[in-house]
C-alpha positions in Angstrom: 23.6 -15.3 -11.5 21.2 -12.4 -11.6 17.6 -13.2 -10.7 15.2 -10.4 -11.8 12.6 -11.6 -9.3 15.0 -11.2 -6.4 15.1 -7.4 -7.0 11.3 -7.2 -6.8 11.2 -9.1 -3.6 13.7 -6.7 -2.0 11.9 -3.6 -3.4 8.4 -4.6 -2.4 6.8 -6.6 0.3 6.4 -6.3 4.1 7.7 -8.8 6.7 5.0 -10.5 8.7 6.3 -9.1 12.0 5.5 -5.6 10.7 1.8 -6.6 9.9 0.9 -7.7 13.4 1.4 -6.6 17.0 3.3 -8.8 19.5 0.2 -9.4 21.6 -2.1 -10.2 18.6 -3.8 -13.6 18.6 -2.4 -16.4 16.5 -5.2 -15.9 14.0 -3.8 -12.5 13.1 -0.4 -14.1 12.4 -2.1 -16.7 10.3 -3.9 -14.0 8.3 -0.7 -12.0 7.8 1.0 -15.0 6.3 -1.6 -15.3 3.6 -1.3 -11.6 2.4 0.9 -11.2 -0.7 2.2 -7.8 0.3 4.6 -7.7 -2.7 1.8 -8.0 -5.2 -0.4 -5.6 -3.3 2.3 -2.9 -3.0 3.0 -3.2 -6.7 -0.8 -3.0 -7.6 -1.3 0.0 -5.3 1.8 1.8 -6.7 0.6 1.2 -10.3 -2.8 2.7 -9.3 -1.1 5.8 -7.8 1.0 6.2 -10.9 -2.2 6.6 -13.0 -2.7 9.9 -11.2 0.4 12.0 -12.3 -0.9 15.1 -10.4 -1.5 13.0 -7.2 -4.4 11.2 -5.7 -6.2 10.6 -2.4 -7.0 7.2 -0.9 -10.6 7.4 -2.1 -9.3 7.4 -5.7 -7.0 4.5 -5.1 -9.8 2.5 -3.4 -12.0 3.1 -6.4 -9.5 1.3 -8.6 -9.9 -1.8 -6.4 -13.6 -2.1 -5.6 -13.3 -5.9 -5.1 -10.6 -5.6 -2.4 -11.1 -4.8 1.3 -10.3 -1.3 2.4 -7.4 -2.3 4.7 -5.8 -4.4 2.0 -5.4 -1.2 -0.1 -4.8 1.5 2.5 -2.4 -0.7 4.4 0.1 -0.4 1.6 0.4 3.4 1.6 2.8 3.5 4.6 5.1 0.9 3.2 5.3 2.6 -0.2 6.0 5.9 1.5 8.7 4.5 3.8 10.4 2.8 0.8 10.4 6.1 -1.1 8.0 5.0 -3.9 5.5 7.7 -3.1 5.5 11.2 -1.7 2.9 13.3 0.1 2.2 16.6 -1.7 -0.7 18.0 0.3 -4.2 17.3 1.4 -7.6 17.3 -0.2 -11.1 16.5 1.0 -12.4 13.0 0.4 -16.0 11.9 -0.1 -16.4 11.8 3.7 -15.6 15.5 3.8 -12.4 14.9 5.8 -9.0 15.7 4.5 -6.9 12.9 3.0 -3.3 13.1 2.0 -2.5 13.6 -1.7 0.0 10.9 -2.8 2.1 10.9 -5.9 4.5 8.3 -7.3 8.1 9.3 -7.3 
């Protein structure tokens, strides 16, 4: 029987072993277990989709002012590796440093 939620779990989410280093303390592993990477990746992807011409991390972070920086920016790599976003260039952020421009595929 087809389970529509099974597809989402395979499409999004990051295994715990990819969130921590081998020599990290047990507290890092405990913290990683509490992160719902499936939900976070979906939320970040939806935010990126709101910028059809592409966006930088500053713009995505502004969409989630209540979330920690690393909870948002940590999802970019997973979304890129899974083919959900592409990098189309660079643009200066509010710090004056270049940030990659991401666009949903």
